[in-house]
N, C-alpha and C positions, 0 to 999 in steps of 0.2 A: 850443704842444705840441711836446715833443721827439719828432721823427719819424725813423724808420728805414725804408729801402727794401731789400727783399730780392727779387731777380729775377736769373736766370741770363743774361739778356740785357743786355749793357752799353748798347745803344741805347735800350732801354726804360727803364733806369735814368736815363740822361741826359735823355731826353725828360720824364720825370716830375719831375726836379729842376728843369728850366727852367720848366716849368708852375707848380710850387710856389713858386719864387723870384719869378715874375711875378704870379701871382694870388692866393697864399695866404700873405701875410706873417706870419699868425698861427701858421705852422709853422716850426719850426727844425730843419733836417736835420742830425742828429748822426752820420750814417753810412750806409753801404749795403754790401750783400753779394751777391755773385754765387754764392757757394757756401753752401748751406743748412747744411752741417755747421759751417762757421765762423760762421755766423749764430747757431747755438745757443750757442756759446761767447761770442759777442760781445754778445748781448742783455742779460745781467745786467750787464755792465760799462757798456754805453751807457744802460741804464735808460730805454728810450723810453716815451712815453706813447701813441704812435700808430705802427703798423707798416703799411706797404704790402707786401703779401705775394702773390708769384706762386704759382700752383698747380702747374703742370707744370714741375718742375726735376729735373735728374739728381741721383741720390743719394738725395734726400728730396723728396716733394712737399710742398705747403703744409700739409696735414692732419697729415702725419707729423712735420713740424717742430714744429707747435704741441703735438702729443702728447708730443714729447720733452722739453718745457720743464717743470720742476717747478713754475713759477709763470708765470701768464700775466696779469700785472697791467697790461695795455695794451690799447688799442682796435685792432682789426684791420680794414683795408680790403682785401679780396682784389682782385687785378688779374689778369685772365685773358683769353686770346684765344678761349676756348672757351665758347660758351653751351650747356652741357649740364645734366644732372640735378642736379649739385652747386649750381647757382645757386639753384635753388628751396630747397634746404636752407639756403643762406645767409639768404634772405629770411625763411623760416620761423623761423630762429633769431635774427632781428633783427640780422644781421651784414651790413654793407655790402659791395658788390662793384662793381667797374668793369670794363667790357669794353674790351679793346684793339681798335682804337685808341682812346685815352682822349678822352672828351667832356668839355671843360672845365667846362661847366655841371654835368654829373653829378658830376665830381670835387669841385667846390666844395660842391655839395649834400651829398655823402657826408661831407666833412670837417665841415661844419656840424652834421651829426647826430652825429658822433663827438665833437665839442667839447661839444655839448649833453649827450650822454650821459655824458661824462667828469665833468660837473659835477653830475650828478644820480644816477648809478648806482654802486653800490658794487662792489668787486672780487669779492666773494662772488657777486653777481648776474652778473658777467662770467663766472665760472667755470661757473656753471650754464648760462649761454648756450652756451659752448664745448662742454660735455658734451652738450647737447641737439643741437648741430651734428653731432658725431661720431656720435651714435646715428642721427640722421636719415640721414646719408650712408651708414653701414654698411647700413641697411635698404634704401635706394635701390639699392645696388650689387647686391642680389639680385632686383631688380624690373626696372623699365623702363630702357632706354637711350634717351636723348633726343638726337636728331641734327637738324641743320638742313640743308635743301637749298634750292635757288632756288624750289621750290614752297611750302615751308612747313616746319613742325617735325614730325618723326615720332617717336612713342613705340614703341620696339621692345622685344620680349621676346627676350633673347639666346638663349633656348631654341629659337627658330625660325629661327635663323641657321645655315646649313650651313657657309659659309666666307666670308671676305672677302678681296678681291684688290686689291692695289695697282694703280692705274691712272693713271699720270702723277702729277699733284698731287692726285688724287682716290682714294677707295676705292670699290670696287664690292662691295655686300653681296648675297650670294646667300641666298635664303630657301627654307624648306621648301615653302611653298605660295604665296608672293607674288611678284610681279614684281621683278627686281633694282633696287637703289637706289643711286645715285651720290651720295657725300657728300664735302665738301671738309674731310676729316680724314684724317691719315696712318695708315698701318697701325700704326705704333708707338704711336700714341695709343689706337687700338682694343685693342692688345695690353696696355696698362697698364690699360685699363677693364675688360677682360674676362678678366684672369688668374685671377680666382676662379670663373669660370664654365666650366671645363673646355675652354678654348681653348688651342691650341698653334701657335707660330710655326715652321711646318715648312720654310719657305723665305723668302727675303727679300721675296718678292712675295705670300706667302699666309699667312693665318691661319685655321686650321681648327677647327671644333667637333668634338671627338673622339667625341661621341655619334653623329655621322652618318658616321663611318668604316665603309665596308663591307668593304674588303679592301686589303692592301698586295701589290703585284706587283713583281718585280725588273726588269721591262721598261724599257729606256731609262734604266738607271741607278737606277730605283726610283720608283714612282708609288703614289699613294694614291687609291683609288677611293671617292668619296663616295656617299651614298645615292642622289643624283639621277643618278648614272652619270658625273659629271664626274671626269677624271682630273687629280690634282693632283701636281706634282713634289715629291719629297722630297730636300732638299738632302743631300749625302753626309755633311757634318759634323753633321747633325741626326738621323741614323739611330738611333744608340744612345739618344739623348734621347727620340726618338719611341717606341721600343720600351718604354722605361721608363714614359713617360706613359700609353701604352696599357695597360700592365700594371697601373698604379694606377687607371686609369679603370675597368677591368674589375673590380678589386677592390672598388670603391665600389658 
């Protein structure tokens, strides 16, 4: 199968190439892209049958890349470092996925399913599966947020999150009624996941839920008081944007 790799991390691309060359001779790598925008231009020219696609990429994520293509007449194996709600959508839609770091046996199994599917499933069926995937993901975005901790997997309602604070390589989630939760996910990732849920990045270390803002004070350069009484700093460069977000939030 003519195979294309799309991932913004060069090390991830090289690692996947090595595994394919050593364990999957049935695949022929026709190219790779670290820029999803360039990938959109290159896919029609390379005409791949199978695409390994990362999810979290700058510019466009994996979903947006697929939605930008007029034709998706290839199989897709999603490759991601994050075990979150979207993975359930992939399985539900019969789309294969691999978690980083890549398990070779899982990769081989996924490729075998892609090859088998390529021999038996029509392009029209593929289009239907992609549409089903997009619908499922869009629905999930307004429901539960799935995060992993050393204790297990938590299913969180974003409406119950007051704010999220960056804590070294972790993020600390502060809830309305529950105990704080430490998660091995960056604040930037949460910002992308929660951008449609009235969350605002008011500071490089904080992401707040605008629904829980109690007041803004000009003390110490500017602080936002949340409903639980916590004082959250507001970055100077974010003040105008914060005022605009609050105005829109109140308008809703």
